[in-house]
N, C-alpha and C positions, 0 to 999 in steps of 0.2 A: 591089434586093438588103436585105434587112431585119436588121438585126446586136442579135446577144443577146448577155448577159450570161453569161460561165458560168466555174464551178470546178471547177477539178480535181486531187482529190487524188488520191497511187497508196502502196503503200508496196513496196519494192525486197526482194529475197527478201534472204536473210541472207547469202551471200555476197557481194554487191555493198559496193564501196565507199561514201564518202563523195565522191568524184570520180567514179566510175560514175554516182552519182544524180544530179552536177551535168551528167553527158554525154548522162543522157535526158533531165532539163531544158532543156537548150541542143536537144538535136534536137525534142522539142516545141514549144517557143520558134517555130525555125527554121519547123517545118509550118505554124505557126499565121501568123506573119508571112509566108511565102511565098502564104498563100490568103488575102491581105490583112485579116488579122485581127489582133487591136491587144493586146498584155499591157498588165495593167493594175499585177500585182504577184504578184512567186514570192517566196517564203518559204526559207529554206533548209532543207538536209536534215534532220531530228532525227534524233538519234541514240538507240539506248535504248529503242527504243518495242516492247514485248511484244504481241507477235503469235500465237493460236494456230494452228499449221499443223499438223491431225492429232490426234494425240493427248497428242503434244508442246509445252510453250511452246515458242516460239520468239525467243530474244534477238537484238539489232543487227538489227532491219528498220528500215531508215529510212524516215522518211516526208516526204515530201513536197509541195508545195501552190501551186498559181498560178492567178492568175484573169486572164479574158483577153475580149477581145472577138471576137467569131467570126460568120460567118452561121451559121445553123441548118443549112442545105441542106448545109452539109458535115460535120456530126459525124460521119456513119456514116465519114466518109472518118478524120477523126482518130480514129474508135473502132477502126477496123485498122489502123493506124499503132501505137497502142497496146497490143492483142493481137500485134502481131510483136514488141516488144521483149521478149525472153530474161527481163534482168533486175526484170518490174516483177508482184510478185503477185499484187497485186490494184489494182484503184485504184475512183476512183467522179466521173463526169461527172454536176453538175448544173446549170440554170438559177439564174439570180438573178437579182434585183434590184439592177440598177446602182447603185453608192454615189454622193450625191447629193456635186455637187465643190462644198469648202467655198472653196477658192481661185479667185479669179478670174484668170484669161490674165494679164488688165494692173490692173496697180495704180492703182487708185481712190481719189479724196479723199471722205471721206464728209464732210457740214456738218449738223451738229443746228442744227436750228431751235429758238429758243427759243420758246415761246407768252407771250403776253402773261396774266400771270394777276393778278388784283388784289393790290393789298399787303394784308396782315395787318391792317395798321392802319388804312388805310383805311376808313368804317364806311360804310353806304349810310346815304341819305338818307331820313331819318324824313320818314312823310306824317303829317300832324295827324288826328286822327279826324274833325271835320267835313267838313276834306275829301275823305276817303275817305266818309263818308255821303252826300253831294253826289255822287260818283260814280257810287256805287251808285242812286239814286233815278234819276239821268238816266237809266241803261243800265234800268232798270226800268218807266222810262214811255214807251222808246221799244217 
């Protein structure tokens, strides 16, 4: 079983209340968890999203979003469950890249190693010009 990361965003019908939107989100969460999925993040419903339904704009449509890990083989079952929800106006479900986890599961001590750098006051040893000439001649003779 290969688990993938998904995002689901849906709009409720205008007659849906914020509490009903939370119930829908809870039922989706329950479905995902019953099918061995894992919820990553649930965003609370946002009010007063304007969405054109037909010829006139609709007010008070709620926007809900959640991200989760789920088995791709069971996505069709999730879509059927979403289609059966009467208060969902529209939804979009897509696969995303899984976020990188920034916090480790157990706290670890980090140690910083100091690199030895020469002190700025220490000057390199100067080589005499005569010694340098001797070295060059030795190398050239070989």
